[in-house]
C-alpha angles and dihedrals in degrees: 000000000000090000090056091050091051090049090048092055094043093049096047092052094041096047093046090056091039093054092049095049100033092240093118098229095261092098086064100034096051099055092039092053089044088056093050093052094205095136143019122278092255092050093048090050090050095049091046091051093049090049096051093040090055092044091051092057094049095041096048092050091048094047092051089050087054087062102253110151121214127212099243098213092054093045094047100044096039088050091049091053092046091057092057090042092050093054092045094047093052091047091054091046092053090046091054091051089054093043097054120056091206115052091210088081090056088049090051090054089051092049094049093049092045091053091050092051091045092053092048092049094046097049093043094054091040102049111002110036093115091062120081139162093228093216113181109167115110090232089065091049089055094045093050091046091049092051094046093047092048099047096042093049094044090051093045092230099114097222119349136187094288090072094065096040095048093047090052092046097046102038105025095234123150120258098253091053091044091055090059094048087048092055092046088053090050091053094056098039093049092044088055091048094050092047090050092051090049092052100040109035106359125222098273093102091063130076097244093187087078088067088070085071099031099055099047090045091051091050093051093044094048093048095047093044094051090046092053093043091057091056103045132073128255089249090058091047089053091050092050089047094052096045092050091049091055093047093048091046090057091046092052091048089052092050091048092053092047091056090070103032 
């Protein structure tokens, strides 16, 4: 029971910040649960996906209620790409688990790729966020969605800071709008991942009782985060985003070091 309570606290805090910043919470949940070592890598990835999937539903509904309008072509085509990316990312993740006899090597791959995406996101929002490619063709929307769905599912983080930064870079949209597209992308990529798990391996290998803590925490976190996001400025969202990136970067470095200590 105490493990469930710890997960409940972690997920509420992570998803609150994730909903504000558009990261989705998984980029915080995944490395924190890795540090705690309560479950296997596959189980942690699953719980993280359920948490951010639930958060994405609550947060998107709340954001739309706040009156934020989405550009339908971007939302539809990015989401379409993220579904394919979500399925592909989970397939590669399962293949890596079968390829390596020790799952710590898969975790190391995840940590390295997460650090790379964190650094990209941080430096883009810090020094280059006024530059964008202004892409507008639907093909680009699909390609970006596919990449985001793939990388976030492979890393087990649901969304991650790269979503927001890449959406801003490619389509020239402001950060508060990018956070909402990011969370919509998270919804579709994680839905695709969960459906794939259900069809390929099933959920029997996971302790599903943990979901009694994960899902309520994700709902509360998504609601509170969206509520706060609607009341703060874009500058404050950027500050939250950058601080979280630095903290998660340090946590991933720590986890990487601990794998070989």
